[in-house]
Every structure is written in C-alpha cells, then in structure tokens.
N, C-alpha and C positions, 0 to 999 in steps of 0.2 A: 492167501488172497491173490497174489500175483500169478500163481500157477493157474488158478481158475480163470483169471482174466486173460492170460495168454492163450489158453485153450480156446476161449471164445473168440479172441482176435484172429487166430489162425483159421478157425472155421468161417468167420465172417469175411475175411479177406478172400478166401476161396470162392465164397458165394458172390461177393462183389465183382470179382474179375470174370465172372461168367457173362457179364454184360459187355456187348461189343462196344458200346459208347465209352465205358470206363477203360477198356483195353486200348481204345484208339488214342486216348489222351497222352500216355507216355510216349507212344510212337510219334505223335505230332510234335510233342515237346522236343524229343531227341532230334528229329529231322530239322526243326527250326534252329536248335542249338548248333548243329553241324553247319548249317548254311550261314548263320549269323557269325559264328566264330571264324569261319573261312573268310567272310567278308571283312570282318574287323582286322584280321591278320593281314589280308591283302591290302586293305586301306592304309594300314600302318606302314607296311613295306613300301607302298607306292609314294609315300610322302617324300618330297625332295630333300628334306632335312629331318633331323630328330624332331619328333612332335613336341609342341609346347606342352609343358607338364600340366597346366590347368586344363587345356583343351583335351588332352589325352585322358585325364582323370574323368572329365565330363563324359567322354565316349564310353569309357570302361564302366563308369557308374551306371550308365544306361544299359550296358550289357549285363551287369550284375542284376539290375532290376528286372530285366526281361527273362534272362536265362536261369538265374539262381533263385530269385525270390518270387516274382510275379507268376510265371508260368507253372512252376511246381505246386503253388498254392491252389491252383485251379482244381487239381485232382483231389486233395483232401476236402475241399469245399463241396465238390460234387458228391463224393462218397458220404460226407456228413449230412448233406441235404436229404439223402435217401435213408438216413439212419433210423428215423422213427416213422415218418409219414410213408416211407417206402414199405415198411413192414405192415402198415395199415393197408396199403393198396394190395399187397400180396397176401393179406389175411394171415400173416405169420406173427403178428404182434402179441396175441394172447399166449401162444406157446413160449415166446421169448420172455414175457413178463412173468410167466409161471415157473421159470427156472429158479433154482435155489440161490442165485446170485443176489447180493445186496444191491441197493440202489446205486451206491458208489461204485461197486464192481461193474455193474451193468453200464453205467455212464462212462466209466474209464475205459471199458472194453470198446464201446462205440467210438469214443474219441481216438483211441490208439488204432482202431481199424482204419480210420481216415488218415491219421497222421503218418503212420509208418510207411505206406506206399509213397506218400508225397515226399518224405525225406529220402527214400531210396532214389527217386527221380531227381530230387534237388542235388544230392551229392554226386550222383552219376553225371548230371549236367555240368557241374563245376569241374569235375575231373576231365570230362570230355572237352570242354572249352579250353581248359588249361593245356591239355595235351595237343589239341589241334593248333592252337595259336603258337605255342612255343616250339612245336614240331615244324611248323612253317618257318618260323624265325630261324631255327637251327640250320635249315637247308637253304634258305633264301636270303637271310639277313642276320647272321650270327650276332652282330653287335646289338640287336634288339632283344636277344634272348633274356627272358625273365624280366622284361620291362613291365610285364603284368603276369601274375598278380603280386601286389605288395603284401606285406605281412598283415596289414589292416584288412585288405581284401579277403585274405584267407580266413582270418578270424571271423569276419563279418559273414562270409559264406557258410561257416560252420555253425554259428550260433543263431543267426537270424531266421533261417527257415523253420527250425523247430519252435522257436518262440512265437513267431507270427502265425505259423500253422496251428499251433495250439489255441491261440486267441481266436482265429477265424473259425476253427472247428467247434470251439466251445459255443460261440454265438450261433453257429449254424445248427448245432444240435438243439439248442433252445428254440430256434425258429421252426425246425422240423417237427417239433412236438406241438406246434400251435397253428399249423397250416393244413390245408386239405390235400394238396398234391405236391409231388416231388418237384415239379416244374416251378411252382410258386415258391417253394423253399429255396431253390437254387437261384431264382431271379433276385430274391431279396438278399440272399447271402453274398452275391457277387459285389454288392455295394461295400461289403466289409473288406474286400480284397484291395480296393482302390488305394487306401493309405499305404499299402506295401510299396507303391511306386516311389514313395519319398525316402524310405529307409536306405537304399543303396547310395543315395547322394551324400551320405556321410563321408564317402570317399573323396568328395570335393574338398574336405577340410584337411586332407593330408598335408602335413608340414605347417599347419597353422598353430599347432600346440594344443588344440582343443579336440583333435580327431578321436583319440583314445578315450578322453573324458566323455565326449558326447556319445560314442558307441557304448561305453559302459553304462551311462545313464539310460539310454534307450533300452539296453538289454535288461536292466533292473526294472524299469517301468513295465516292459512287456512281461517279464516274469511275474511281477505282482498282479498285473492285469490277467494273466493266464490263470493264476490261482483264484482270483476273485470271480472270474467268469465260471470256472468249474464249480466253485461253491454256490454261485447263483443258480447254475443249472441244476445242481443237486437239490437246492431248496425248492426250486420250482417243479421238480420232477414228482409226479404222482401217478402211481400205477393204476389206482382206482379211477382217476379222472381220465386217463388214456383209454382204459377199457370202456368207460361209460360213453365215450365219444365215438366208439366204433359203430 
C-alpha cells in the first residue's frame, strides 16, 4: 500500500511545484523567516538588561507562531485546496479516479502530497531561525546564547506542524471535493488555519508546571482529530459522485 502511495505522492509533488504560485510560497516564508529572526535577535541584544522571562516567552511564542506553525501551514492548505477541485478544472480527475488505487490510498496520497512539502518548509524554518538567532548571539552577545529555544520550544516545533497540517489538510481535501473552484476552496480553508495562532502560546506556560501537560494534551487531541477527519473524508469520498458532477 505505502509503496503505491509514495509513487503517487512523488508524482503529485512534481506536478504541484510546476505552479509559480506554489513555488513562491516557500521563498516568501524563508525570506520572512530570515528577516524576522534577525529582528528578534537584534531586539534581544539591544535590550539594556536581560529580558524579562515572561515578556521574552511572549515574543518567542509569537515567533514560533509565525515562523514555525502559521506560515508553513499556508503551503499544505494551498496544495490541498487544489487536490480535487483543481483536478476537475484541469480535466485530469477522471484519469486519477480510474487508477487502481483504493479510496484510502488515493486520499492518503493527496494528503501527504500537501503535508510533506509543508513539513520540509516548517523544519527548515525552525533550523534557520535557530541558527540565525544563536549565531548573532554568539558573535554579539555570548551570554544570550541558547536563551532560545527551550526544550519545550523544540518539541513543540517538531510535533505541532505535522499534527496541525494533517488536520488542516484533511478538512481542506473535504472542502475541495465540494466546491467549484480552487479559489473558493482556498478561501474557505484559510479559516481553518487561524486556530494555529493559539498553539505556540503554550510556551507562555513554561515554568508553570502545566506546560508539558498542556502540550501533551494538545498533541493527543490533535492526533485524535487528525484520525477522525481522515476517516470522515474517507466516508464522504465517492468516486461516482465526483465523476457525475463533472
């Protein structure tokens, strides 16, 4: 099963990145990441004294939200919005539905096509932000070295992008199968991304004794929601209905 799915994913990703609009998103995200990381590092160094822990966690939670969670999720949502309705517009849906893949393999392939590029961007963003900030600290203010990220930040940056991307992509694939244009699917799906702004602020709870507990609960809830949304999309998926609406 997985071998056939990965063959589909590789083919779909090559097709998706022929679009200039899709190609531009990782570039924009990386440029913003560099600019924002430089600003945050400079702002920290320019402080007359060591930053207040709460205030600094607030700043870095915002950074995590923008750079690691929010911005990378834009790419999977855009790709997922194109997953079914885009195939309709390009008149390639019938050949796709005629493949020997099962419904679950087809949907999984579509979801992974959207999720994998987003994770590459998300993890590259985090490594880039980490390197820029601590590189500047090393040469300009060594006493600030590794003030960020904390262990909680690292774990959060590793597990939250795939969990939230899977949820956003699952909903977006469902929407893509029920609208008429890619633009419509993308517009509706962006509303799903908004709750991602809240997730990084778990970092504000560091030192409270509840930080790891809440992070674990959020991760478990997102994992259950991911599975539920995938099962829902599988139950709603109908090849005959999609073909009849062409």
